[in-house]
N, C-alpha and C positions, 0 to 999 in steps of 0.2 A: 508334377502335382505337389511335391513337397515344397518346391520353391514358390509356387503359386500360393500355397497355404501360408508360408512364412511371410511373404510380402503382405498378404491380407491381414494376418495377425499383427504384424508390426504397425500397419496403418491404423488398425482399431485401437491398439494400445496408445499410440501417440495422439489419436483423436480424443481419447479419454483424458489424457494429460492436458490437452488444450481446453477441454471442457472443465476441468478442475480449476484452471486459472480463470476462465470466464465466469464460472459460478462463484468463485471467491470475490471477484469484482462486483457481481450482482448482490452478493450478501452484504457488501459494504457500501451500497449505493446511498445509504443514509448515515454513514459514519462521518463525523465531523473531520474535515481536513484530509480525507483519504485520497491517496494517489493510486490510480488504477495500474495493475500490472499489465505489461505488454508481452505477448508471445507470438511466435511465428513458426510456420512449417518450413522445413528444408528437405531437399531431395538428396539422398545418399546412394551412390552406386553400390549395387550388390557385388561383393567380392567373390571371386571364384569363377568356375567355368560357366559358360552360358552366354547369352546375348548381352552386349554392352549396354543396351537400352534398358535393362532391368534395373529399377531403382526402388528404394523404399523410403518412407517418410519418417522424419524425426520432428519433434516439437520441443522448443526450449523457450524459457523466459528471456526476453531480450532487453528488459529494463522496466521502467515505469513511466507513466504519462506525466510530464512536467507541467501540463496545463493547469492554471489556477482555477479552483472552483469558485462558484458565486459567493459573494459576501451577503449574508442574510441578516437583516436587523433583528435583534432580540430585545434591545433596550436594557439589558442587564449590565451592571457596571463591570463585572469581572469577565464578561465575554469579550474576547479580542480575536481579530483575524489579521493574519499577516497580509499586508496590502502590497502585493507584488512579490518579487523573489525574496527568499529568506526562510528561516526556521526558528522555532522556539526551542531553547535548550532545556532538557529535562534529565532526570536521573532514572535510568532503567533499573529493572529488578536485579540486574547483575552489578549494580553500583557504578556502572560506566556512564559517561555523558552520552546522551543520544538526542535526536532531534525529531520534532513533530510539527505539523501545521495545526493541530487541534488546540484551539485557544479557549476551551470551555473550562475556565479556571474556578477554583473554589478554595476557601480557607477551612482547614479541618479544626476540630476543637482545641488542638494544641497550638494553633496559629501557623501551621505549615501551609504554604501555598502549593496546591496540587492542581493537576488538570483532571478532566473527566474520567480518564482511565486510571487515576490514582497515582500517577507519577509525580515525584517532587519537581517543581519548577525551579530552575537554577538561575542564580544571579552571577555576577562576576566573581563572587567569593564563595559560592556554594549554594545550597538550598535556601530559598527565601522564606522568611517568617514575617507575618503581619500581626502587629500588636492589636489588642482590642480597639475597636473603632466604631464610630456611628455611620461613617461612609468611607468608601474607598474608590480611587480613580486610577486608571492606567493610562499613561500618556502615550503619544505616538512613538516615542523613543524607548518605550518599555519601562519608564519610571513609574513606581507605585507610590501614590500619595494617599494619606488617610487623614480624616478628622478624628482625633482621639475620642474615646468614649466620654460623653458628658461635656465635651468642649464645643466651642463655636467654630464657624468656618475660618475665622482668622487664625486658628491654631493649626492649620493644615501643615502636615509634616511629610517629608520624603523618607520612605522606609527602605527603599531598595530599587534595583533596576533589573528587569528580566534580561537574561543573556540572549541576544538575538544574533544569529550567525547566517552567513550566506556562502558556504563552500561551493565549489563547482559541482554541478549535478553528477558528472561522471565519477566523482570521488566518493559518492555516497552509495550505500547498499542498504536495502531493507532487511531487518532481522525478522525472526519468527514472531516476535512480540509486536510487530507492526511499526517499530521505531526505526529511524535511519541512523546510521553511524558511518564515520569515515572508514574507508577500506583499510587504511594503515593503522587503525586503532587509536589514532591521536585525537585530541580535542580541537575543534575548529575555533579560531579566534573570533572574538566579538566583532560585529560589523555595525557601525553607527548609521549606515545608510539604510538598514532594514527598518521599515515602518510598520506600526500596528494601527488598526482601526478599532476603536472602542465601541462596545455595544453591538457587535456583530459577530457572527460565526461563519467560517468558510465551509461550504458544503463539499461533499465528495465530488470529484471530477469524473465519475463514472457516467457515461452516456447510457442510460437505461435502455433506450430504444435500440441502439446498436448492439448492446450486450444481449438483449433478447433475440434479435435476429441472428446473431452469431451462435447463440445456444441452439436454435432450431437448425441452422446449417450444420453444426457439428453433430447433432443427433442424427440427421439424415446421412451424413458421411459414415457415421458409425454403423448404422443399419445396412448401408451398402457394403461395407467391409465384412460384416457378419454374414451377409448373404453370399459374398465371395468365398468365405471359409466353408459355408455349407455346400456351395457348388463344388469346391475342391474335395470335400468329403464324399459327395455323391459320385464324382468322377472316379475317385479311388475305388469306391465300392463297385461301380460298373466295370472298371478294369479288372478287379479281382474276380468278378463273376465271369468275365470272358475267359480269363486264364483257367478257371475251374472247368468251364464248358469245353475248352480245348483239351 
């Protein structure tokens, strides 16, 4: 009975862990440039005496979905989407270089270029600043051009270039802040082959229908495991009653 209860309990715990990952994906279904987490169940043999067929379940995150989200037109000059493989370099709250697909850029009152989450956007020489301007354009190669305030189009000036990188996917890990960093803590080199599309934003790559179906399946699995724990409790109570009767 104790072994039965342990297997049921471990299954319920790991199902809740899988549900956490799935719900995190669902919560970010509308987050710009979000990459869905992937998780999987594995069977582990129960150590100790007893039948070798006894197993329990574990769940762990196996990585993230590399599929590109759809590019949705916004018409806004500072909205950019990475067109194909690659990442935009930003500065995380810890001061380290990090990478994101979210290209919802803006200029703060001090002229610093930020993304929608408030992270400083990096150029080849550090955080980018944008002088006062009447219009701003972002090129496919990440170059930022402006028409200075009060000037005509003929005075268009280049003010910087967004650092675009494309390290191997297996070398990246997502942090708790949602940003990606190299596993070895180094900074990825700029990659001139990464291209941006202007006036668009990349949507999350979460498949909402699949995530909803998965949520329902996990909820049913959890209910089944709770029922198994209840059955184990009832069996134990019945056995104790028989012993008292004897």
